[in-house]
C-alpha positions in Angstrom: 195.1 -17.6 129.9 195.4 -19.1 133.4 198.3 -18.2 135.6 199.4 -21.8 135.7 199.6 -22.0 131.8 201.5 -18.7 131.6 204.0 -20.0 134.1 204.5 -23.2 132.0 205.1 -21.3 128.7 207.5 -19.0 130.5 209.4 -22.0 131.7 209.6 -23.5 128.2 210.7 -20.2 126.7 213.3 -19.7 129.4 214.7 -23.1 128.5 215.3 -22.2 124.8 218.2 -20.1 123.7 217.7 -17.3 121.2 219.3 -19.3 118.4 216.9 -22.2 119.0 213.9 -19.9 119.0 215.2 -18.4 115.7 215.6 -21.9 114.1 212.1 -22.9 115.3 210.6 -19.9 113.7 212.6 -20.5 110.5 211.4 -24.1 110.2 207.8 -22.9 110.7 208.2 -20.4 108.0 209.9 -22.9 105.6 207.1 -25.4 106.2 204.5 -22.8 105.1 206.4 -22.3 101.8 207.3 -26.0 101.3 206.1 -27.4 97.8 204.2 -30.6 98.7 203.9 -33.4 96.2 200.6 -34.5 94.6 200.2 -37.7 96.6 201.3 -36.0 99.9 198.7 -33.4 99.4 196.2 -36.1 98.5 196.9 -37.9 101.8 196.6 -34.7 103.8 193.4 -33.8 102.0 191.7 -37.2 102.8 193.0 -36.9 106.4 191.5 -33.4 106.7 188.2 -34.5 105.3 187.8 -36.9 108.2 188.1 -34.0 110.7 185.2 -32.1 112.1 183.6 -29.6 109.7 184.3 -26.6 111.8 188.0 -27.4 112.2 190.8 -25.7 110.3 192.1 -29.0 108.9 188.7 -29.8 107.3 188.4 -26.3 105.7 191.9 -26.6 104.2 191.1 -30.1 102.9 188.0 -28.8 101.1 190.1 -26.1 99.4 192.7 -28.7 98.4 189.9 -31.0 97.0 188.8 -28.2 94.7 192.3 -27.6 93.6 193.0 -31.3 93.0 189.8 -32.1 91.1 191.3 -31.7 87.6 194.4 -33.9 88.3 192.2 -36.6 89.9 189.9 -36.7 86.9 192.9 -37.0 84.6 193.9 -40.2 86.4 190.5 -41.7 87.2 188.8 -41.4 83.8 191.5 -43.2 81.7 191.7 -45.9 84.4 187.9 -46.5 84.4 188.0 -46.6 80.5 190.6 -49.3 80.5 188.7 -51.3 83.1 185.5 -51.0 81.0 187.3 -52.2 77.8 188.7 -55.2 79.6 185.3 -56.2 81.0 183.6 -55.8 77.5 186.2 -57.8 75.8 186.0 -60.6 78.3 182.2 -60.8 78.0 181.9 -60.7 74.2 184.9 -63.1 73.7 183.0 -65.9 75.5 180.4 -66.1 72.7 182.8 -66.6 69.8 183.1 -70.1 68.2 186.3 -71.3 66.8 185.8 -73.1 63.5 188.6 -75.4 62.5 188.8 -76.3 58.8 190.9 -79.3 57.9 192.2 -79.4 54.3 192.7 -83.0 53.1 195.6 -83.8 50.8 196.0 -86.9 48.8 197.9 -89.7 50.5 201.4 -90.2 49.0 203.0 -92.3 51.7 203.8 -95.9 50.9 201.6 -98.0 53.2 202.0 -101.8 53.0 199.0 -104.1 52.8 199.9 -107.8 53.1 197.9 -110.9 53.5 199.4 -111.5 56.9 199.0 -108.0 58.3 195.6 -106.5 58.5 195.3 -102.7 57.8 194.9 -100.4 60.7 191.4 -98.9 61.0 191.2 -95.7 59.1 190.1 -92.5 60.7 187.6 -90.8 58.5 188.2 -87.1 58.2 185.4 -84.7 59.1 183.5 -83.3 56.2 184.3 -79.6 56.0 181.4 -77.1 55.9 179.9 -76.3 52.5 181.5 -73.0 52.0 182.9 -71.3 48.9 186.7 -71.4 49.3 188.7 -69.5 46.8 192.0 -71.2 46.4 194.8 -69.8 44.2 196.4 -72.5 42.2 199.8 -72.0 40.5 200.0 -73.7 37.2 202.6 -76.5 37.5 205.4 -76.7 35.0 204.7 -79.4 32.3 207.4 -81.4 30.7 208.3 -79.8 27.4 209.1 -82.4 24.7 211.2 -81.4 21.8 208.8 -82.3 19.0 209.3 -81.5 15.4 207.3 -78.4 14.3 204.1 -79.8 12.9 202.1 -76.6 13.0 199.1 -77.1 10.7 198.0 -74.7 8.1 195.9 -71.8 9.3 192.3 -72.7 9.8 189.2 -70.6 9.3 187.4 -72.5 12.0 186.9 -70.6 15.3 188.9 -71.5 18.3 188.0 -71.1 21.9 190.5 -68.3 22.8 193.6 -66.7 21.4 196.8 -68.1 22.8 197.5 -66.4 26.1 200.4 -66.4 28.6 200.5 -69.5 30.7 200.1 -67.5 33.9 197.0 -65.7 32.7 194.1 -65.2 35.1 191.9 -68.3 35.4 188.1 -67.8 35.2 187.5 -71.3 36.4 189.7 -72.9 39.1 190.2 -76.6 38.7 189.9 -79.2 41.4 193.0 -79.1 43.5 193.1 -81.8 46.1 195.3 -84.4 44.4 198.7 -82.8 43.5 200.2 -83.0 40.0 197.0 -84.3 38.5 194.4 -81.6 38.1 194.7 -79.5 34.9 194.2 -75.8 34.5 190.9 -75.5 32.5 191.0 -71.8 31.9 191.1 -69.8 28.6 194.7 -68.9 28.9 195.9 -72.4 29.4 193.6 -73.8 26.7 195.1 -71.2 24.3 198.7 -72.3 25.3 197.9 -76.0 24.9 196.2 -75.5 21.5 198.5 -73.1 19.7 200.1 -75.9 17.7 203.7 -75.3 18.8 204.3 -77.6 21.8 203.3 -81.1 20.8 199.8 -80.6 22.2 196.8 -79.4 20.3 196.2 -76.9 17.5 193.5 -74.6 16.1 191.8 -77.6 14.2 191.6 -79.8 17.3 190.0 -76.9 19.4 187.6 -76.0 16.6 186.5 -79.7 16.5 185.9 -79.6 20.3 183.8 -76.4 19.9 181.7 -78.1 17.1 180.8 -80.8 19.6 180.0 -78.4 22.4 177.6 -76.4 20.1 176.0 -79.6 18.8 175.4 -80.8 22.4 173.8 -77.4 23.2 171.5 -77.7 20.1 170.4 -81.3 21.0 169.8 -81.0 24.7 166.3 -81.8 25.8 164.1 -79.3 27.8 164.7 -81.3 31.0 168.5 -80.9 30.7 169.2 -84.4 29.4 170.3 -85.8 26.1 168.0 -88.2 24.3 169.1 -91.6 23.0 169.0 -92.6 19.4 166.6 -95.5 18.8 166.2 -95.7 22.6 169.0 -98.1 23.0 170.9 -96.5 25.9 170.4 -94.3 28.9 169.8 -90.6 28.8 171.4 -90.5 32.2 174.7 -91.8 30.7 174.4 -89.3 27.8 174.0 -86.4 30.3 177.0 -87.6 32.4 179.2 -87.7 29.3 178.0 -84.3 28.1 178.7 -82.7 31.6 182.2 -84.2 31.7 182.8 -82.8 28.2 181.7 -79.3 29.1 183.7 -79.4 32.4 186.8 -80.5 30.6 186.6 -77.3 28.6 186.2 -75.2 31.7 182.5 -74.6 31.2 180.3 -74.3 34.3 177.0 -72.7 35.0 178.7 -69.3 35.8 181.6 -69.4 33.5 180.3 -69.1 30.0 177.6 -67.0 28.3 177.4 -69.6 25.6 177.2 -72.8 27.6 176.5 -71.8 31.2 172.7 -72.5 31.0 173.3 -75.8 29.2 175.6 -77.0 32.0 173.2 -75.8 34.7 170.3 -77.7 33.3 172.3 -80.8 32.8 173.7 -80.6 36.3 170.2 -80.2 37.8 169.0 -83.2 35.7 171.7 -85.4 37.3 170.8 -84.2 40.8 167.0 -84.6 40.3 167.5 -88.1 38.9 168.8 -89.4 42.1 166.5 -91.2 44.6 166.5 -93.8 47.4 164.4 -96.9 46.8 162.4 -98.7 49.5 165.4 -100.8 50.5 167.5 -97.7 51.2 169.6 -98.1 48.1 170.7 -95.0 46.2 169.7 -95.1 42.6 169.3 -92.9 39.5 166.3 -92.6 37.2 166.9 -93.5 33.6 169.8 -95.8 34.3 170.7 -98.7 32.0 170.2 -102.3 33.0 173.7 -102.9 34.4 174.0 -99.4 36.0 177.0 -98.2 34.0 175.1 -94.9 33.9 175.1 -94.8 37.7 178.9 -94.7 37.6 179.2 -92.2 34.8 176.7 -89.9 36.4 178.6 -90.1 39.7 181.8 -89.2 37.9 180.1 -86.2 36.4 178.7 -85.1 39.7 182.1 -85.3 41.4 183.8 -83.2 38.8 181.0 -80.8 38.9 181.3 -80.3 42.6 185.1 -80.0 42.3 184.7 -77.1 39.9 181.6 -75.4 41.3 181.5 -76.3 45.0 177.7 -76.5 44.7 176.5 -78.0 48.0 173.5 -79.8 46.3 175.9 -81.5 43.9 178.1 -82.6 46.8 175.2 -84.2 48.6 174.2 -86.2 45.6 177.8 -87.2 44.8 178.5 -88.3 48.3 175.5 -90.6 48.4 176.5 -92.2 45.0 180.2 -92.5 46.0 179.3 -94.3 49.2 177.3 -96.9 47.3 180.2 -97.5 44.9 182.6 -98.0 47.8 180.1 -100.3 49.6 179.5 -102.3 46.4 183.1 -103.3 45.9 183.6 -107.1 45.7 185.6 -109.1 48.2 188.4 -109.4 45.6 188.5 -105.7 45.0 186.6 -105.3 41.7 183.1 -104.4 40.6 180.4 -106.2 38.6 177.1 -105.3 36.9 174.4 -103.7 39.0 177.1 -103.2 41.7 176.6 -106.7 42.8 178.9 -106.9 45.8 178.7 -110.7 46.0 180.1 -111.3 42.5 183.8 -111.8 41.9 183.8 -111.4 38.1 185.8 -108.2 38.6 184.7 -106.6 35.3 187.4 -104.2 34.3 185.2 -102.2 32.0 182.8 -101.6 34.8 185.5 -100.9 37.4 187.1 -98.3 35.0 184.1 -96.0 35.5 183.9 -96.7 39.2 187.6 -95.8 39.7 187.3 -92.7 37.6 184.3 -91.6 39.9 186.3 -92.3 43.1 189.3 -90.5 41.7 187.2 -87.4 40.9 185.5 -87.5 44.2 188.8 -87.6 46.1 190.2 -84.8 44.0 187.1 -82.7 44.9 187.7 -83.3 48.6 185.0 -85.9 49.2 185.8 -88.9 51.4 183.1 -91.5 51.7 183.6 -94.0 54.5 186.1 -96.6 53.5 187.5 -94.8 50.4 191.2 -95.2 51.0 190.9 -98.9 51.8 188.6 -99.3 48.7 191.3 -97.8 46.5 194.0 -100.1 48.0 191.8 -103.2 47.3 191.1 -102.0 43.7 194.8 -101.5 42.9 195.5 -105.0 44.3 192.8 -106.4 42.1 194.2 -104.7 39.0 197.7 -106.1 39.7 196.7 -109.6 40.6 193.4 -110.4 38.9 193.0 -108.1 35.9 196.6 -108.3 34.7 197.7 -111.2 32.4 200.7 -111.6 30.1 201.7 -108.0 29.9 198.2 -106.5 29.5 194.9 -106.0 31.3 191.9 -108.1 30.4 188.1 -108.1 30.6 187.6 -110.2 33.7 189.7 -112.4 36.1 188.5 -115.5 34.2 187.9 -114.0 30.8 191.3 -113.2 29.3 190.3 -111.3 26.3 189.2 -107.8 25.3 192.7 -106.7 25.9 191.8 -103.3 24.6 190.9 -102.7 28.2 194.6 -102.6 28.8 194.3 -98.9 28.6 191.6 -98.8 31.2 193.7 -100.6 33.8 196.8 -98.6 32.9 195.1 -95.2 33.3 193.5 -96.2 36.6 196.9 -97.1 38.1 198.4 -93.9 36.7 195.8 -91.5 38.1 195.7 -93.3 41.5 199.4 -92.9 42.0 200.9 -96.1 40.7 202.4 -94.8 37.4 205.8 -96.5 38.2 204.5 -100.0 38.7 205.7 -102.7 36.4 202.2 -103.5 35.2 201.9 -100.0 33.9 205.2 -100.2 32.1 204.2 -103.5 30.4 200.8 -102.1 29.5 202.4 -99.1 27.8 204.6 -101.5 25.9 201.6 -103.6 24.8 199.8 -100.4 23.5 202.9 -98.8 21.8 201.6 -99.5 18.3 198.0 -98.5 18.9 196.6 -95.7 16.9 193.3 -93.7 17.5 190.7 -95.3 15.3 186.9 -95.7 14.7 187.3 -99.4 13.6 189.1 -102.5 14.9 191.7 -102.6 12.2 193.1 -99.2 13.2 194.0 -100.4 16.7 196.8 -102.7 15.5 196.0 -105.3 18.1 196.4 -109.1 17.9 192.8 -110.0 17.2 189.6 -108.1 16.4 188.0 -109.6 19.5 190.6 -107.7 21.5 189.3 -104.3 20.2 185.6 -104.7 19.7 185.1 -101.0 20.9 188.0 -99.1 19.4 186.8 -95.6 20.3 186.1 -96.6 23.8 189.7 -98.0 24.1 191.1 -94.9 22.4 189.5 -92.7 25.0 191.6 -94.4 27.7 194.7 -94.9 25.5 195.0 -91.2 24.7 195.2 -90.4 28.4 197.6 -93.2 29.1 200.1 -92.2 26.4 199.8 -88.5 27.3 200.4 -89.3 31.0 203.5 -91.3 30.2 204.9 -89.2 27.3 204.4 -85.8 28.9 205.3 -86.4 32.5 208.5 -84.9 34.0 211.4 -87.2 33.3 209.6 -89.2 30.6 211.8 -91.7 28.8 212.5 -91.1 25.2 210.4 -94.1 24.0 207.3 -92.8 25.8 207.8 -89.3 24.4 207.9 -90.7 20.9 204.9 -93.0 21.4 202.9 -90.1 22.6 204.1 -87.9 19.7 203.1 -90.5 17.2 199.6 -91.0 18.8 199.0 -87.2 19.0 199.9 -86.6 15.4 197.5 -89.3 14.3 194.8 -88.0 16.6 195.1 -84.4 15.4 194.6 -85.7 11.8 191.9 -88.2 12.4 189.3 -86.4 14.5 189.0 -83.0 12.7 188.6 -84.8 9.4 186.1 -87.3 10.7 183.6 -85.1 12.5 180.2 -84.9 10.8 179.8 -81.1 10.4 176.2 -80.0 9.9 175.2 -77.4 7.4 172.9 -75.8 9.9 174.7 -73.6 12.4 173.8 -72.8 16.0 173.1 -69.2 17.0 174.7 -68.2 20.3 173.4 -65.7 22.9 175.4 -63.0 21.2 173.6 -63.6 17.9 176.6 -65.1 16.2 176.3 -68.4 14.3 178.6 -71.3 15.2 179.4 -74.6 13.4 178.2 -77.8 15.0 179.1 -81.4 14.4 179.2 -84.9 16.0 180.9 -88.3 15.7 179.6 -91.8 15.1 181.7 -94.9 15.7 181.9 -97.7 13.2 181.2 -100.5 15.7 178.2 -102.0 17.4 177.5 -98.7 19.3 176.8 -96.5 16.3 173.4 -95.6 17.8 175.0 -93.5 20.5 176.3 -90.3 18.9 176.3 -88.4 22.2 178.7 -90.9 23.8 180.8 -91.2 20.5 181.1 -87.4 20.2 182.0 -86.9 23.9 184.7 -89.6 23.8 186.4 -88.0 20.8 186.1 -84.5 22.3 187.5 -85.6 25.6 190.5 -87.1 23.8 191.1 -83.7 22.1 191.1 -82.0 25.5 193.6 -84.4 27.0 196.2 -81.6 26.8 194.6 -79.5 29.5 192.1 -81.8 31.2 194.5 -83.5 33.5 198.2 -82.7 34.0 200.7 -85.5 33.6 201.1 -87.3 36.9 204.4 -87.2 38.6 203.6 -88.9 41.9 204.9 -92.4 42.7 202.5 -95.1 43.9 200.3 -94.1 46.8 200.3 -97.5 48.5 202.2 -100.8 48.1 200.0 -103.8 47.4 201.3 -107.3 47.8 200.1 -109.9 45.2 197.3 -112.2 46.1 196.5 -115.5 44.5 193.6 -115.2 42.0 190.3 -116.7 43.1 189.8 -120.1 41.5 186.7 -121.9 40.5 184.6 -118.8 39.7 182.4 -119.6 36.7 181.9 -117.0 34.0 178.3 -116.6 32.9 178.1 -113.2 31.2 181.1 -111.9 29.3 179.3 -109.3 27.2 181.1 -106.0 27.1 178.5 -103.3 28.1 180.0 -99.8 28.1 
């Protein structure tokens, strides 16, 4: 050490008192034993690493780095993992598509449609993707009418199922779009509705239905259709009627070992029969001259899609529904061959068109212009088809008042059950009885009931809807009770049971039978049998409607000066 430096140190030491020197040494010793925190040591370590490698600070920093490696990893590794998860989630999330499914419900609001006010343009809902959607449907409570116990004597005929609890598990889910209309076509509900104790059906009615189902199975052609007797009517219409009858009993391609294949072949026949002609018009092969069969086939396709959700069925049904909507007359009705220019407004023809549109809407299908079409149709029924307390054949042909049941049911199922026209129609039909001949209908003239079974098909549904709905008036309950008792006696005793039985897939033999009407249509046993069977399934095919009218329609003056050329009833 130089002399100058030694003199400087001595001067500094001489300036400190012994106490100060002691305190300085104490602090230096305390600093050596001070417990430094993690972050302070981390700062000193990084500071030391920046010093020259041969310095004391650098060497101490390397030692601290070795000591702090484990704590550093404990902090860094979780942090890096979190950052990686955030990045992965952000990248993969960008490729996801959000699919919005919109469930359509039936319109129940009261929309006014007047001559002075034009309707607002409707917004057509987007068609949801063709996916199988499993919807759980609670069985609605049905009005219980206090009927007298009319349980029939035990029958040896087979019934579809043993009576089961009303909340039993459904094998087939019914169409669900329109509230308070769709029935529960499952074995448990069928058992409840045919146990003979609630004013509905009984073992004999259900055994009669099964005879028809087995007869249809035995008479089906290889291509899935049902042939006509004497070639008078359309195999397409026969097939449509048969499909509707099987569906009413809850039979689909996948639901029944006995009838599943039969329904599958019939359904495929309807799909394969559809084609588009050179003019771009949707048509069906094997249709009758006036295209009644087109409407009946469409009705069957709509119900089939509602119960199976088969996308091929939907495609065919939508094409057919669109033609029905587009073929509506300016006055709101329909005529033969779906002649849009005609204003005959044939109620017999419109009845099948409206049943098809109703079934399509229930199944969730909405062709362009459907809601406006229904409004116009109801307006036509109220102002052009209704006359003196009943519905008639055409606007300018005030007879065939047996079609009163046709107009009445259309208004009931489309949400207008509380309209005065429906009330008057029910009063007009109060004395009707199910029948195979004109005398049994108890109408004013034979001309008014030229097709008694055809009218009975509609009347059974009208009376059931009125008499079994919630809050039904006493007179409607009694009218339904009287009709039902007559129906339960007539049909089981009138079916033509064949001696030859049909062997099922399980090897068991089953009775078969069919019906024949006593009118000009006796050459159509398929239609006759299906109409009778559908009446006997009214208990569970559609629930009694409870909704008020869906729209309000103002009256419109009837079109004058329209000449009537063809007034033949063609069903």
